[in-house]
C-alpha positions as CSV (number, residue, x, y, z in Angstrom):
1,M,13.8,-19.1,2.4
2,T,11.2,-18.0,-0.1
3,P,12.1,-15.3,-2.6
4,S,9.7,-12.3,-2.7
5,R,9.8,-8.9,-4.3
6,D,10.5,-6.0,-2.0
7,H,7.6,-3.5,-2.0
8,T,9.3,-1.1,-4.3
9,G,7.3,-2.9,-7.1
10,S,10.7,-3.6,-8.7
11,S,10.9,-6.9,-10.6
12,L,14.7,-6.5,-10.5
13,E,15.3,-6.7,-6.8
14,V,14.4,-9.9,-5.0
15,V,14.5,-10.1,-1.2
16,L,14.7,-13.4,0.7
17,R,12.4,-13.6,3.6
18,D,11.5,-16.6,5.8
19,D,8.0,-15.3,6.7
20,V,6.6,-14.8,3.2
21,E,5.0,-17.5,1.2
22,A,5.5,-17.7,-2.6
23,E,1.9,-16.6,-3.2
24,D,2.5,-13.5,-1.1
25,T,5.0,-12.0,-3.6
26,V,4.1,-8.6,-5.2
27,S,4.7,-7.8,-8.9
28,D,4.3,-4.5,-10.7
29,R,0.9,-5.6,-12.1
30,D,-0.6,-6.2,-8.7
31,V,-1.4,-2.5,-8.4
32,L,-3.5,-2.5,-11.6
33,D,-7.3,-2.5,-11.3
34,E,-9.6,-4.4,-13.7
35,D,-9.3,-1.6,-16.3
36,G,-5.5,-1.7,-16.2
37,K,-5.3,1.6,-14.3
38,P,-2.8,1.8,-11.4
39,R,-4.5,2.0,-8.0
40,V,-3.0,4.9,-6.0
41,L,-4.0,5.5,-2.4
42,A,-6.1,8.7,-2.2
43,D,-4.2,9.7,1.0
44,Q,-1.0,8.6,2.7
45,C,-1.7,5.7,5.1
46,I,-1.2,6.5,8.8
47,T,2.2,4.9,8.9
48,C,3.4,6.0,5.5
49,V,7.2,5.8,5.2
50,F,7.1,9.4,3.8
51,R,5.5,10.8,6.9
52,P,7.9,12.6,9.3
53,G,9.3,10.6,12.2
54,N,10.3,7.2,10.7
55,L,7.0,5.6,11.8
56,M,8.0,2.3,10.2
57,H,11.3,2.2,12.0
58,L,13.3,1.9,8.8
59,R,17.1,1.6,9.1
60,P,19.0,4.7,8.1
61,G,19.1,4.9,4.3
62,R,16.4,2.3,3.7
63,L,13.8,4.7,2.3
64,R,16.4,6.3,0.0
65,D,17.3,2.8,-1.2
66,M,13.7,1.9,-1.8
67,V,13.1,5.1,-3.8
68,T,16.3,4.6,-5.8
69,N,15.5,1.0,-6.6
70,A,12.0,1.9,-7.7
71,L,13.1,4.8,-9.9
72,N,16.0,2.8,-11.4
73,A,13.5,0.1,-12.3
74,G,11.1,2.8,-13.6
75,T,8.3,1.6,-11.2
76,W,7.0,2.6,-7.8
77,I,6.7,1.7,-4.2
78,T,3.7,-0.3,-3.2
79,C,2.0,0.8,0.1
80,H,3.1,-1.6,2.9
81,Q,-0.5,-1.7,4.3
82,T,-1.7,-3.2,1.0
83,L,0.9,-5.9,0.8
84,P,-0.4,-9.5,1.0
85,Y,1.4,-10.3,4.2
86,H,0.3,-7.2,6.1
87,P,-2.2,-8.2,8.7
88,D,-4.7,-5.4,7.7
89,N,-4.3,-5.9,3.9
90,P,-7.4,-4.9,2.0
91,G,-7.1,-7.7,-0.6
92,W,-5.5,-5.5,-3.3
93,Q,-2.3,-3.6,-3.7
94,A,-1.9,0.2,-4.4
95,I,0.9,2.6,-5.1
96,C,2.1,4.5,-2.0
97,R,0.6,8.0,-2.0
98,G,3.7,9.4,-0.5
99,F,5.8,8.0,-3.3
100,H,3.3,9.1,-6.0
101,D,3.3,12.7,-4.8
102,R,7.0,13.0,-4.3
103,Y,8.5,10.8,-7.0
104,G,5.7,9.7,-9.4
105,H,6.8,12.2,-12.0
106,W,10.2,10.4,-12.2
107,S,8.7,6.9,-12.6
108,L,8.5,6.0,-16.3
109,A,6.0,3.2,-15.9
110,L,3.7,5.4,-13.7
111,Q,3.9,8.3,-16.1
112,L,3.0,6.1,-19.1
113,L,0.1,4.5,-17.3
114,Q,-1.2,7.8,-16.0
115,R,-1.1,9.3,-19.5
116,I,-2.5,6.3,-21.3
117,R,-5.1,4.9,-18.8
118,G,-5.3,7.4,-16.0
119,I,-5.2,6.3,-12.3
120,T,-7.7,5.0,-9.8
121,E,-7.5,6.8,-6.5
122,I,-8.6,4.4,-3.8
123,E,-9.2,4.7,0.0
124,L,-7.8,2.3,2.5
125,P,-10.7,0.6,4.3
126,T,-11.0,1.6,7.9
127,K,-10.2,-1.2,10.3
128,P,-13.2,-2.1,12.6
129,C,-11.2,-1.1,15.7
130,Q,-10.9,2.4,14.2
131,H,-14.6,3.1,14.0
132,P,-16.0,5.1,16.9
133,P,-17.9,3.0,19.4
134,A,-21.6,2.6,18.9
135,P,-23.8,4.8,21.1
136,P,-25.2,2.9,24.1
137,E,-28.7,1.6,23.6
138,S,-31.5,3.6,25.3
139,P,-33.8,1.8,27.7
140,D,-36.6,2.4,25.1
141,D,-34.8,0.1,22.6
142,H,-35.5,-3.0,24.8
143,S,-38.9,-4.4,25.0
144,S,-40.0,-5.4,28.5
145,S,-40.8,-9.0,29.0
146,G,-42.8,-8.5,32.2
């Protein structure tokens, strides 16, 4: 088993997972951009744990535990879609917008970073399969080879 941080951003809680390599661990600093500003998603991702309906199928009480752990550590929850082991990860980590909007004012580290450096709001890239299909080519687009 490889130790990895759970995506609360907490350096205090370590979760053991078989499917995560050591280089896939997440630390509090992974959400900082090159200027030292925390990246925060501009909008909630489509499966945000803070959206109604338990879209991530969390066990009862898991979200409460994640928020409690993050706040007790003075940190945040990292968006699951930006984690290194997520299949659609964009190559960087960002603070969950749902957490930021609901609990960011209680996170000591987030408040300090926002006041000292500001934040970088960042969009999740759209997956290729989410783009609308290209319009069909018209017959005029093909040259005849007659």
